[in-house]
Z-matrix of the N, CA and C atoms (Angstrom, degrees):
N
C 1 1.438
C 2 1.520 1 107.99
N 3 1.301 2 118.10 1 124.68
C 4 1.457 3 122.39 2 179.61
C 5 1.521 4 108.08 3 -82.47
N 6 1.340 5 116.59 4 124.93
C 7 1.465 6 118.86 5 -177.06
C 8 1.518 7 112.99 6 -103.27
N 9 1.316 8 118.83 7 -20.56
C 10 1.461 9 124.90 8 170.15
C 11 1.523 10 106.34 9 -166.90
N 12 1.315 11 119.21 10 163.97
C 13 1.460 12 120.40 11 -174.33
C 14 1.530 13 112.40 12 -49.92
N 15 1.328 14 115.58 13 122.98
C 16 1.446 15 121.11 14 175.85
C 17 1.511 16 116.05 15 79.99
N 18 1.325 17 117.62 16 -2.33
C 19 1.466 18 120.52 17 -178.81
C 20 1.520 19 108.36 18 -120.21
N 21 1.305 20 115.27 19 129.52
C 22 1.448 21 120.73 20 -176.96
C 23 1.509 22 110.49 21 -121.87
N 24 1.297 23 115.90 22 146.45
C 25 1.450 24 121.43 23 173.09
C 26 1.514 25 106.50 24 -131.64
N 27 1.312 26 116.08 25 123.39
C 28 1.447 27 120.36 26 -178.66
C 29 1.517 28 109.18 27 -100.61
N 30 1.309 29 115.99 28 122.68
C 31 1.451 30 121.38 29 176.97
C 32 1.517 31 106.35 30 -124.12
N 33 1.323 32 116.22 31 119.02
C 34 1.458 33 118.81 32 179.53
C 35 1.505 34 108.34 33 -142.98
N 36 1.301 35 114.93 34 150.92
C 37 1.462 36 120.41 35 179.83
C 38 1.522 37 111.15 36 -76.36
N 39 1.320 38 116.48 37 -27.58
C 40 1.460 39 120.88 38 -177.47
C 41 1.524 40 109.64 39 -113.60
N 42 1.336 41 117.06 40 148.02
C 43 1.464 42 119.45 41 177.48
C 44 1.525 43 111.25 42 -70.37
N 45 1.331 44 115.25 43 163.64
C 46 1.467 45 120.54 44 174.12
C 47 1.520 46 107.75 45 -60.37
N 48 1.329 47 116.25 46 138.26
C 49 1.466 48 118.59 47 -179.45
C 50 1.522 49 110.09 48 -124.16
N 51 1.325 50 115.19 49 142.73
C 52 1.457 51 121.42 50 176.19
C 53 1.527 52 107.54 51 -62.77
N 54 1.325 53 115.65 52 133.77
C 55 1.460 54 121.56 53 -176.79
C 56 1.515 55 113.03 54 91.63
N 57 1.338 56 116.91 55 -13.33
C 58 1.459 57 120.73 56 178.66
C 59 1.519 58 110.97 57 -72.85
N 60 1.330 59 115.13 58 154.34
C 61 1.465 60 121.19 59 177.76
C 62 1.516 61 108.16 60 -113.87
N 63 1.338 62 114.36 61 129.71
C 64 1.460 63 121.94 62 -174.30
C 65 1.521 64 110.02 63 -134.62
N 66 1.325 65 115.72 64 159.03
C 67 1.455 66 120.91 65 172.55
C 68 1.528 67 107.00 66 -81.89
N 69 1.339 68 116.44 67 126.46
C 70 1.461 69 122.49 68 -179.48
C 71 1.521 70 108.71 69 -82.89
N 72 1.322 71 117.04 70 113.90
C 73 1.467 72 123.25 71 -176.26
C 74 1.522 73 109.69 72 -107.96
N 75 1.305 74 116.13 73 79.47
C 76 1.466 75 120.73 74 179.52
C 77 1.523 76 108.82 75 -82.48
N 78 1.337 77 118.25 76 128.59
C 79 1.468 78 120.59 77 -176.06
C 80 1.526 79 113.10 78 -57.50
N 81 1.314 80 115.17 79 134.93
C 82 1.462 81 121.65 80 -176.83
C 83 1.519 82 113.43 81 -61.93
N 84 1.326 83 117.08 82 -29.55
C 85 1.466 84 119.10 83 -176.80
C 86 1.531 85 112.98 84 -78.65
N 87 1.313 86 118.13 85 -10.96
C 88 1.465 87 121.61 86 176.89
C 89 1.529 88 107.69 87 -87.20
N 90 1.319 89 116.68 88 103.55
C 91 1.462 90 120.04 89 -172.94
C 92 1.525 91 113.56 90 -114.93
N 93 1.327 92 118.09 91 -0.75
C 94 1.460 93 119.45 92 -176.14
C 95 1.529 94 112.87 93 -79.81
N 96 1.322 95 117.78 94 -24.59
C 97 1.469 96 121.37 95 178.51
C 98 1.530 97 108.14 96 -102.92
N 99 1.324 98 115.54 97 85.61
C 100 1.464 99 120.33 98 -171.69
C 101 1.521 100 112.96 99 -62.98
N 102 1.348 101 117.86 100 -30.46
C 103 1.466 102 119.34 101 178.53
C 104 1.531 103 110.69 102 -68.98
N 105 1.329 104 117.14 103 -33.40
C 106 1.465 105 120.34 104 175.57
C 107 1.534 106 109.68 105 -69.29
N 108 1.332 107 116.55 106 -44.88
C 109 1.465 108 120.77 107 178.99
C 110 1.524 109 110.59 108 -59.83
N 111 1.320 110 117.14 109 -40.12
C 112 1.463 111 121.68 110 -179.11
C 113 1.522 112 112.24 111 -65.00
N 114 1.326 113 117.81 112 -24.69
C 115 1.467 114 121.14 113 -177.87
C 116 1.523 115 113.07 114 -99.84
N 117 1.319 116 117.69 115 0.48
C 118 1.464 117 121.01 116 177.29
C 119 1.527 118 109.67 117 -59.88
N 120 1.323 119 115.91 118 134.12
C 121 1.458 120 121.44 119 179.98
C 122 1.516 121 113.99 120 88.28
N 123 1.329 122 117.66 121 -8.50
C 124 1.461 123 120.70 122 179.73
C 125 1.527 124 110.63 123 -87.18
N 126 1.306 125 115.49 124 157.70
C 127 1.456 126 121.16 125 176.02
C 128 1.522 127 108.59 126 -82.57
N 129 1.335 128 115.56 127 131.75
C 130 1.467 129 121.52 128 179.80
C 131 1.519 130 109.14 129 -126.09
N 132 1.331 131 115.38 130 159.10
C 133 1.458 132 122.61 131 176.28
C 134 1.518 133 108.17 132 -107.78
N 135 1.335 134 116.86 133 133.85
C 136 1.463 135 121.58 134 176.09
C 137 1.528 136 107.83 135 -81.04
N 138 1.340 137 116.22 136 121.24
C 139 1.457 138 121.39 137 -178.31
C 140 1.528 139 112.14 138 -89.86
N 141 1.338 140 116.16 139 -45.00
C 142 1.467 141 120.20 140 179.62
C 143 1.520 142 109.12 141 -171.86
N 144 1.338 143 114.98 142 166.19
C 145 1.454 144 120.25 143 172.92
C 146 1.521 145 108.13 144 -84.81
N 147 1.328 146 116.80 145 139.09
C 148 1.454 147 120.12 146 177.41
C 149 1.520 148 110.20 147 -72.27
N 150 1.308 149 116.00 148 148.48
C 151 1.462 150 121.05 149 177.22
C 152 1.525 151 109.23 150 -83.48
N 153 1.318 152 116.48 151 162.16
C 154 1.460 153 121.49 152 -177.19
C 155 1.528 154 112.95 153 -60.20
N 156 1.321 155 118.02 154 -25.56
C 157 1.466 156 119.61 155 179.07
C 158 1.531 157 112.09 156 -78.95
N 159 1.324 158 118.15 157 -9.94
C 160 1.465 159 122.58 158 179.19
C 161 1.529 160 112.72 159 -100.95
N 162 1.337 161 116.88 160 -11.41
C 163 1.460 162 120.68 161 178.28
C 164 1.524 163 108.51 162 -156.70
N 165 1.308 164 116.12 163 169.61
C 166 1.455 165 121.78 164 178.89
C 167 1.526 166 109.12 165 -66.52
N 168 1.335 167 118.43 166 120.87
C 169 1.464 168 120.85 167 -178.13
C 170 1.531 169 113.33 168 -57.51
N 171 1.329 170 117.26 169 -26.89
C 172 1.462 171 120.27 170 179.23
C 173 1.526 172 112.28 171 -72.06
N 174 1.322 173 117.19 172 -14.74
C 175 1.470 174 121.57 173 -179.71
C 176 1.523 175 112.46 174 -94.74
N 177 1.312 176 117.75 175 -3.69
C 178 1.468 177 121.56 176 -176.17
C 179 1.524 178 111.12 177 -62.70
N 180 1.314 179 119.17 178 149.35
C 181 1.464 180 124.44 179 0.56
C 182 1.524 181 112.35 180 -85.08
N 183 1.314 182 115.13 181 140.28
C 184 1.463 183 123.55 182 171.62
C 185 1.526 184 106.10 183 -118.99
N 186 1.323 185 115.57 184 137.03
C 187 1.462 186 121.49 185 -173.20
C 188 1.519 187 111.45 186 -114.38
N 189 1.330 188 116.78 187 144.03
C 190 1.450 189 122.66 188 169.03
C 191 1.518 190 106.15 189 -86.25
N 192 1.327 191 116.47 190 125.74
C 193 1.468 192 121.57 191 -176.89
C 194 1.522 193 109.81 192 -122.63
N 195 1.327 194 115.52 193 157.44
C 196 1.471 195 121.37 194 176.35
C 197 1.517 196 109.42 195 -135.19
N 198 1.332 197 115.23 196 129.14
C 199 1.467 198 121.26 197 174.88
C 200 1.528 199 108.92 198 -83.46
N 201 1.305 200 116.33 199 165.02
C 202 1.463 201 121.22 200 -178.14
C 203 1.528 202 113.12 201 -62.54
N 204 1.346 203 117.45 202 -22.68
C 205 1.468 204 120.15 203 179.01
C 206 1.533 205 112.50 204 -86.05
N 207 1.346 206 116.84 205 2.96
C 208 1.462 207 121.01 206 177.01
C 209 1.516 208 114.49 207 98.93
N 210 1.328 209 118.43 208 -13.69
C 211 1.466 210 121.24 209 178.31
C 212 1.519 211 109.92 210 -60.80
N 213 1.337 212 117.12 211 139.46
C 214 1.452 213 122.38 212 175.73
C 215 1.518 214 109.86 213 -122.03
N 216 1.323 215 115.33 214 141.95
C 217 1.456 216 121.51 215 179.45
C 218 1.507 217 109.76 216 -152.59
N 219 1.320 218 115.47 217 -171.51
C 220 1.461 219 121.98 218 -179.77
C 221 1.525 220 108.97 219 -116.97
N 222 1.316 221 116.60 220 146.66
C 223 1.466 222 121.29 221 178.66
C 224 1.517 223 109.25 222 -145.86
N 225 1.326 224 115.19 223 147.22
C 226 1.460 225 118.94 224 172.21
C 227 1.532 226 108.19 225 -97.44
N 228 1.318 227 116.33 226 175.30
C 229 1.472 228 120.32 227 -176.65
C 230 1.524 229 112.53 228 -55.98
N 231 1.338 230 116.84 229 -38.57
C 232 1.462 231 120.15 230 -176.67
C 233 1.521 232 113.50 231 -69.27
N 234 1.315 233 117.26 232 -15.49
C 235 1.464 234 120.98 233 179.53
C 236 1.525 235 112.90 234 -96.35
N 237 1.318 236 117.07 235 1.11
C 238 1.466 237 122.07 236 178.24
C 239 1.511 238 108.32 237 -114.93
N 240 1.321 239 116.15 238 110.46
C 241 1.460 240 121.62 239 -171.39
C 242 1.522 241 111.04 240 -113.18
N 243 1.309 242 116.04 241 131.91
C 244 1.455 243 123.42 242 170.39
C 245 1.526 244 114.20 243 47.82
N 246 1.304 245 115.75 244 102.12
C 247 1.466 246 120.84 245 178.11
C 248 1.530 247 109.85 246 -56.32
N 249 1.324 248 115.39 247 133.70
C 250 1.463 249 121.91 248 -179.12
C 251 1.508 250 108.04 249 -84.61
N 252 1.323 251 116.45 250 121.09
C 253 1.477 252 121.90 251 179.03
C 254 1.514 253 108.71 252 -93.57
N 255 1.326 254 115.74 253 134.30
C 256 1.467 255 118.38 254 -179.82
C 257 1.505 256 109.68 255 -122.85
């Protein structure tokens, strides 16, 4: 749920699940990672949770995601909005 330009708050009854498909909500003000910006608003699949050796343990959970075009990136819970039901 977008609460003001570039700021997102994710509220869901269920936790993020591996294999789930979510809308990737990358903040608009983050412009240094152009591949992330290019995939903002797209539906992504959660592949797995990253291990503590792959990211800062204090930032967990961080997820490995894949867009339909094959791009892979990392997202936290706040960047994954509303599971897409098919």
